C-alpha positions as CSV (number, residue, x, y, z in Angstrom):
1,M,-8.3,-33.0,26.1
2,R,-9.4,-33.1,22.6
3,V,-9.2,-29.5,22.4
4,L,-5.6,-29.5,23.5
5,I,-4.7,-32.2,20.9
6,F,-6.5,-30.2,18.2
7,L,-4.6,-26.9,19.2
8,S,-1.5,-28.9,19.1
9,I,-2.3,-30.1,15.4
10,F,-3.3,-26.8,14.7
11,L,0.1,-25.6,16.0
12,L,2.2,-27.8,13.8
13,T,0.6,-27.0,10.8
14,L,1.5,-23.2,11.0
15,S,5.0,-21.4,10.7
16,F,5.6,-19.3,13.3
17,S,7.3,-15.7,13.0
18,S,11.1,-15.6,14.0
19,P,11.7,-13.6,17.4
20,A,12.5,-10.3,17.1
21,H,16.3,-9.5,15.8
22,A,18.3,-7.6,18.3
23,K,18.2,-4.4,16.7
24,L,14.7,-4.0,16.8
25,Q,14.0,-2.4,20.2
26,Y,11.5,0.4,19.9
27,F,7.7,0.6,19.5
28,G,5.5,3.7,19.8
29,Y,3.2,6.2,18.1
30,Y,3.2,9.6,16.5
31,F,1.8,12.6,18.3
32,V,1.4,11.3,21.7
33,N,0.7,14.8,23.0
34,G,-1.9,15.3,20.1
35,L,-1.9,16.7,16.7
36,Y,-1.3,20.7,16.1
37,P,-3.3,23.1,17.1
38,W,-4.7,20.7,19.7
39,V,-1.7,19.7,21.6
40,D,-2.7,21.5,24.6
41,Y,-5.9,19.3,25.1
42,Q,-4.6,15.8,24.1
43,D,-2.0,14.4,26.2
44,H,-2.2,10.7,25.6
45,I,1.2,9.9,27.2
46,P,-0.3,8.6,30.7
47,E,-3.0,6.5,28.4
48,I,-0.4,5.0,26.3
49,G,2.2,4.3,29.0
50,A,-0.5,2.5,31.1
51,R,-1.0,0.3,28.3
52,G,2.6,-1.0,28.4
53,N,3.2,-1.7,24.9
54,S,5.3,1.4,24.0
55,N,8.9,2.6,24.9
56,I,9.0,5.6,22.6
57,G,6.5,8.3,21.3
58,V,7.0,11.3,18.9
59,I,6.2,14.6,20.6
60,N,4.8,17.5,18.8
61,V,7.0,20.4,19.6
62,S,4.5,23.0,19.0
63,V,4.3,24.4,22.5
64,I,7.8,24.4,23.6
65,D,7.0,25.4,27.2
66,R,5.0,22.2,27.7
67,L,8.2,19.9,26.9
68,P,9.1,19.6,30.7
69,K,5.8,18.3,31.5
70,Y,5.8,15.9,28.5
71,L,9.3,14.7,29.2
72,T,8.4,14.1,33.1
73,E,5.5,11.8,31.9
74,M,7.7,10.1,29.3
75,R,10.1,9.2,32.1
76,Q,7.3,8.1,34.5
77,Y,6.2,5.3,31.9
78,H,9.7,4.5,30.9
79,M,9.3,6.1,27.4
80,Y,11.8,7.7,25.2
81,A,11.0,11.0,23.3
82,V,11.3,11.8,19.6
83,L,10.8,15.3,19.4
84,D,9.4,16.6,16.2
85,V,11.3,20.0,15.6
86,T,10.3,20.2,11.9
87,A,8.1,23.5,12.4
88,Q,10.7,25.1,15.0
89,F,13.6,25.0,12.5
90,E,11.8,25.9,9.5
91,D,10.4,29.2,11.4
92,Y,12.2,32.5,10.9
93,N,12.7,32.4,14.6
94,R,14.9,29.0,14.4
95,E,17.5,30.1,16.5
96,A,15.3,31.5,19.3
97,N,13.3,28.2,19.1
98,W,16.1,26.0,19.4
99,T,17.6,27.8,22.2
100,K,14.1,27.5,24.0
101,I,14.1,23.7,23.3
102,K,17.6,23.2,24.5
103,T,16.4,25.0,27.9
104,A,13.2,23.0,28.0
105,I,14.8,19.8,27.8
106,K,17.6,20.4,30.2
107,G,17.7,17.6,32.7
108,H,15.6,15.4,30.6
109,E,18.2,14.6,27.9
110,D,18.5,11.1,28.8
111,V,14.8,10.5,28.0
112,V,15.4,12.2,24.4
113,Y,16.0,9.7,21.6
114,G,16.5,12.1,19.0
115,F,15.2,15.1,17.0
116,Y,12.8,14.5,13.8
117,F,12.2,16.3,10.6
118,D,9.1,15.4,8.5
119,E,9.3,15.1,4.6
120,S,11.7,17.9,4.3
121,V,12.8,17.0,0.7
122,W,9.1,16.6,-0.5
123,R,8.4,19.9,1.0
124,G,11.1,21.7,-0.8
125,I,13.7,22.3,2.0
126,G,16.8,23.1,0.2
127,V,19.9,20.9,0.7
128,D,22.0,23.6,2.2
129,R,19.2,24.8,4.5
130,F,18.4,21.2,5.7
131,R,22.2,20.6,6.4
132,S,22.5,23.8,8.6
133,F,19.5,22.6,10.7
134,T,20.8,18.9,11.1
135,S,24.6,19.8,11.4
136,Q,23.5,22.2,14.3
137,I,21.7,19.4,16.2
138,R,24.6,17.0,15.9
139,A,26.8,19.7,17.2
140,D,24.8,20.4,20.1
141,F,23.7,16.8,20.9
142,P,26.3,14.5,19.1
143,D,24.9,11.5,21.2
144,K,21.4,12.1,19.9
145,A,19.6,10.8,16.7
146,T,18.9,13.1,13.9
147,I,15.8,11.5,12.3
148,L,14.0,12.0,8.8
149,V,11.0,10.4,7.8
150,E,10.6,11.2,4.1
151,G,7.6,11.2,1.9
152,L,7.3,8.6,-0.8
153,P,7.8,10.5,-4.1
154,P,11.4,11.4,-3.5
155,I,12.2,8.1,-2.6
156,I,10.8,6.3,-5.7
157,N,11.9,9.3,-7.8
158,G,15.3,9.4,-6.6
159,T,15.3,13.1,-5.9
160,I,17.0,13.2,-2.5
161,P,20.0,15.8,-3.0
162,E,23.5,14.8,-2.7
163,G,24.7,15.6,0.9
164,Y,21.1,15.8,2.2
165,L,21.5,12.8,4.5
166,D,25.0,13.7,5.8
167,Y,23.9,14.4,9.5
168,I,21.1,12.1,9.3
169,T,21.4,9.2,11.6
170,D,18.2,7.4,11.4
171,I,15.8,7.4,8.4
172,G,12.3,5.9,7.4
173,F,9.5,6.9,5.0
174,D,5.7,6.8,5.0
175,H,3.1,5.1,2.8
176,Y,-0.4,4.5,4.1
177,P,-2.1,1.8,2.2
178,T,-4.7,1.5,4.7
179,V,-6.1,4.9,3.6
180,T,-7.3,3.5,0.3
181,M,-7.8,-0.2,1.4
182,E,-11.4,-1.7,0.6
183,S,-10.5,-5.3,0.3
184,V,-7.9,-8.0,1.2
185,S,-6.7,-8.4,-2.3
186,A,-6.5,-4.6,-2.4
187,F,-4.1,-4.9,0.6
188,D,-2.1,-7.6,-0.9
189,K,-1.5,-5.4,-3.9
190,E,-0.5,-2.1,-1.7
191,W,1.8,-4.7,0.3
192,Q,3.5,-5.8,-2.7
193,G,4.0,-2.3,-3.7
194,Y,5.4,-1.3,-0.3
195,Q,8.1,-4.2,-0.8
196,W,9.3,-2.6,-4.1
197,Y,9.2,0.9,-2.3
198,Y,11.5,-0.4,0.6
199,H,13.7,-2.1,-1.9
200,V,14.4,1.5,-3.6
201,F,14.6,3.1,-0.4
202,S,17.6,0.9,0.7
203,K,19.7,2.8,-1.3
204,Y,19.6,5.6,1.4
205,T,20.0,3.4,4.4
206,A,23.5,2.5,4.6
207,G,25.1,3.2,7.8
208,K,21.7,4.5,9.2
209,K,19.1,3.0,11.5
210,V,15.8,2.6,9.7
211,W,12.5,3.3,11.0
212,L,9.2,1.6,9.9
213,V,5.9,3.8,10.2
214,P,2.8,1.5,10.0
215,D,-0.6,2.8,9.2
216,G,-2.6,4.1,12.2
217,Y,-5.7,5.8,10.5
218,G,-8.2,5.1,7.9
219,Y,-11.3,6.4,6.5
220,S,-14.7,5.1,7.9
221,H,-15.4,3.0,4.8
222,V,-12.1,1.0,5.5
223,P,-12.6,-1.8,7.9
224,T,-11.0,-1.3,11.2
225,H,-9.3,-4.6,11.5
226,Y,-6.9,-3.7,8.5
227,L,-5.1,-1.8,11.3
228,A,-4.3,-5.2,12.9
229,T,-3.2,-6.7,9.6
230,V,-1.1,-3.9,8.4
231,L,0.8,-3.9,11.7
232,Q,1.3,-7.6,11.5
233,K,2.8,-7.3,8.2
234,Y,5.1,-4.4,9.3
235,Y,6.3,-6.5,12.2
236,E,7.2,-9.4,10.0
237,H,8.8,-7.1,7.8
238,A,10.7,-5.6,10.5
239,I,12.0,-9.0,11.9
240,A,13.3,-9.7,8.2
241,H,15.3,-6.7,8.1
242,P,18.0,-6.3,10.8
243,E,18.6,-2.5,9.8
244,V,15.2,-1.7,11.4
245,V,15.4,-0.6,15.1
246,G,12.0,0.7,15.5
247,M,8.2,1.2,14.5
248,L,6.5,4.5,15.0
249,V,2.8,4.4,14.3
250,F,1.3,7.1,12.5
251,R,-1.0,8.2,14.2
252,Y,-2.4,8.2,17.9
253,D,-4.3,11.3,18.1
254,P,-8.0,10.8,17.9
255,G,-10.0,11.0,14.6
256,D,-13.3,13.1,13.9
257,E,-15.3,10.0,14.9
258,S,-16.9,10.6,11.4
259,T,-14.8,10.4,8.2
260,V,-11.4,9.6,9.9
261,Y,-10.7,7.0,12.8
262,T,-7.1,6.3,14.2
263,V,-5.6,3.7,16.3
264,Q,-6.5,5.5,19.4
265,D,-10.3,5.2,18.2
266,T,-9.9,1.4,17.8
267,M,-8.5,1.2,21.4
268,N,-11.0,3.3,23.0
269,P,-14.2,1.1,24.2
270,S,-16.4,4.1,23.9
271,S,-15.7,4.8,20.4
272,K,-17.9,3.3,17.6
273,F,-14.4,2.1,15.9
274,Y,-13.5,0.2,18.9
275,D,-11.6,-3.2,17.8
276,T,-10.4,-5.8,20.2
277,G,-8.5,-7.5,17.4
278,V,-6.5,-4.1,16.8
279,V,-6.1,-3.7,20.6
280,Y,-4.7,-7.1,21.0
281,T,-2.3,-6.9,17.9
282,H,-1.0,-3.5,18.9
283,N,-0.2,-4.7,22.6
284,S,1.2,-7.9,21.5
285,V,3.7,-6.7,18.9
286,G,4.7,-3.7,21.2
287,R,5.5,-5.8,24.0
288,A,7.3,-8.2,21.8
289,I,9.5,-5.5,20.7
290,L,10.0,-4.1,24.3
291,A,11.3,-7.6,25.4
292,D,14.5,-6.7,23.6
293,A,14.6,-3.1,24.5
294,P,17.6,-1.4,26.0
295,P,17.8,-0.5,29.7
296,Y,15.7,2.6,30.6
297,P,17.5,5.4,32.2
298,V,18.0,5.1,35.9
299,S,18.3,8.6,36.8
300,S,16.1,9.9,39.4
301,P,12.7,10.8,38.1
302,S,11.3,14.3,38.0
303,P,8.2,15.0,40.2
304,S,5.4,12.8,39.1
305,P,2.7,14.7,37.1
306,T,-0.7,15.1,38.1
307,P,-2.6,11.7,38.0
308,S,-4.7,11.1,35.1
309,P,-7.8,9.0,34.8
310,T,-7.0,5.2,34.9
311,P,-7.6,3.7,31.3
312,K,-10.2,0.9,31.2
313,P,-7.9,-2.3,30.9
314,S,-7.3,-3.9,27.7
315,P,-9.1,-7.3,27.1
316,K,-7.3,-10.5,28.8
317,S,-4.9,-11.7,26.4
318,G,-6.5,-14.4,24.1
319,D,-10.0,-13.4,24.8
320,L,-11.0,-12.7,21.5
321,N,-14.8,-12.4,22.3
322,S,-14.2,-10.2,25.3
323,D,-16.2,-12.5,27.6
324,S,-13.1,-12.5,30.4
325,K,-12.5,-16.2,29.5
326,V,-10.1,-17.9,27.0
327,N,-11.8,-20.9,25.9
328,L,-13.0,-23.1,22.9
329,L,-14.9,-19.8,21.7
330,D,-12.0,-17.8,21.3
331,F,-10.4,-20.7,19.4
332,N,-13.4,-20.9,17.1
333,L,-13.3,-17.4,16.4
334,L,-9.6,-17.4,15.8
335,V,-10.1,-20.3,13.0
336,S,-13.0,-18.5,11.4
337,K,-11.2,-15.3,11.2
338,F,-7.5,-16.2,10.9
339,R,-5.5,-13.6,8.9
340,N,-8.5,-11.4,8.9
341,P,-7.9,-9.8,11.5
342,Y,-6.3,-12.5,13.8
343,T,-2.7,-13.7,13.4
344,L,-0.4,-16.2,15.3
345,L,0.0,-13.7,18.0
346,N,-3.6,-14.4,18.9
347,F,-2.9,-18.1,18.7
348,N,0.0,-17.9,20.9
349,A,-2.2,-15.8,23.7
350,I,-4.8,-18.5,23.4
351,I,-2.4,-21.4,23.9
352,T,-1.0,-19.4,27.0
353,N,-4.2,-18.5,28.7
354,Y,-6.5,-21.2,27.6
355,G,-8.9,-22.1,30.4
356,K,-7.9,-18.9,32.7
């Protein structure tokens, strides 16, 4: 009883985040099929799908022939696909590539959210060339999104050419403070910078859907729990900005287990970077967003893919010390490490599952 009273007092002293607004409906990861040139060997779609916190993911279209397999898996796990076609459109075989892509996704169009281009201005793709890419997609798939996530320099320098975004429906920019973070104070400074960058970025968002790209990797000297801290910050930012429709974490493919780790490593119990706080925060944020997600296509699914090994289950919600119980020990851990890395999401889980 005293524990419950104490929890109630603690509850009253905190301000809870607002529920997600109606437009915030998507959560997922970049490169759910691996990062080139390893896309043939790193299919993470079943692993992510079994976790149940994602309804979208970026597919690296490096091996076009594999698209039917990936899209079949995405359908199985009720996930939409964002197809990164950057390399295919910039290649001299652009027309042939586009024909192959359209053929590969036939019958899976309802699973495709849209087509993605990465940092095109920053990499020097001219306005006429880029408009020819995006206008062709819009002509062939007028009901699908054309997405640009731009690098930070063209945003803050205002160097996106006039007309560049005419055929873009969804936009975002990337900035990864976790890569350089070494302290909480450093993170706070970086986050203040992000707020300013977003304010500058807003000049390009009128009439477009906005995507946030939270950090999903770091160098080995950066504490893993910052990936939980930064995701919580991005989630709070998304809630406060109704133009935001989704969050795509960069990135899911594993790091090298030495100098670089990714969110996939922090969710892998066999990795030295495994972090239950990151697991819990990603699962909680994703599932909160999915609660307001649009209905998934109800068309008949394609044949099921070859079964993949069942991932190890995530820790019980609220079980911060991973002892399979939610009790006072978890609450004490929450208090001692509140905001570093634990958040109000963890507190809510403890309240819900206390004693179970």
